[in-house]
N, C-alpha and C positions, 0 to 999 in steps of 0.2 A: 504492499499500500505507501501512494507517497506520503513523504516527511509534514507532507501541512494540510493530508488527510488525517493525520493522525490526532487524537486529544485524549486526554489522561486526568484523573482523578483521585483521591486521595480520598475515603469513607473509613468514619468512626459508627460503627453503631454499637448502639447501647439497648440495652433491656433484657429479655430472656434469650440471649442471644450465645450462650454455650451450653455445650450440652443436650443440645437439640438436634445438631448435624446440619448447624448454619450452615457450616466451612466447607464440608462436601457438597451441600447443594449449590452453596456459590460456585464451586469449582464446577459443577455439571452446567451450570444455567452459564456463566464466561465461556467455557469453552463449543456451547451453543451457539453461542452469539459469534463466536472468535477473537473475544477480549483475550487479551496478557495483563500478566503481572501476578499477583498473589494476594491470596486473604491469610489473615493471621489471629489467634485469641489475642489478647491483652491479659496482662494481669490483674487489671480490674475489673475484669468480667465482660470486656467489651471485645468488638473484635473488627480490626484492623481492614485495611482492604486500598490496596492502589492497582486500577484497572488504566489499559491504554489498548484504544480500538478507533472505529469509527463514530463518529459523532452519536448516529443513531442508535449504534447496537449501546454503545454508553449509558442513551440518556434508556433506553429498555432495564441494563443492567441494575441502574438508578434504582428504577422502579420497584423493579425485584427487591432489592435491598431494601427496600422503604419498610418493604411486606416480609419478606424472609421465608424461610419454609414453612410446612402443616409443625405445629408445635414451639416455635420460637415466639416471641412476642417482642415486637419492635416497639421501641418507646424512641429513642431519637435517631436520627443515621445524618447525620454532620459529613456533607459535601464539600470538598473542595477544588479548584481549582490544580493541577499539576503541569509538569513539563512531560512530556511524551519524551523516552529515551529511545525506547524499540531497542532496547535491551533483552529485555524477555520473552524467549522463544514463543512460551505458551503462559498457560496459567495454573499457581500451583499453590497449594497449600503450606504455608512453611509454620516452621516449627521455632 
């Protein structure tokens, strides 16, 4: 994808988002949209995400993050624009 078409965001998702399959569901969702980056649990109980891809795919992923998978209860999803690095070959779960 041409660099000018790549966009990115960082997100922090809070609520009941750990222990409910959030990361692996996010992995499947991102892979289905062709998004690269990562997702990881944070010590404070939140989940962090870095996502890169086409704007329309990122918009779809952001909407998914605001809802989460069944069993999750998203209370807050803070999303901030980030620089697209092109570094990530795919989407992964980080530890």
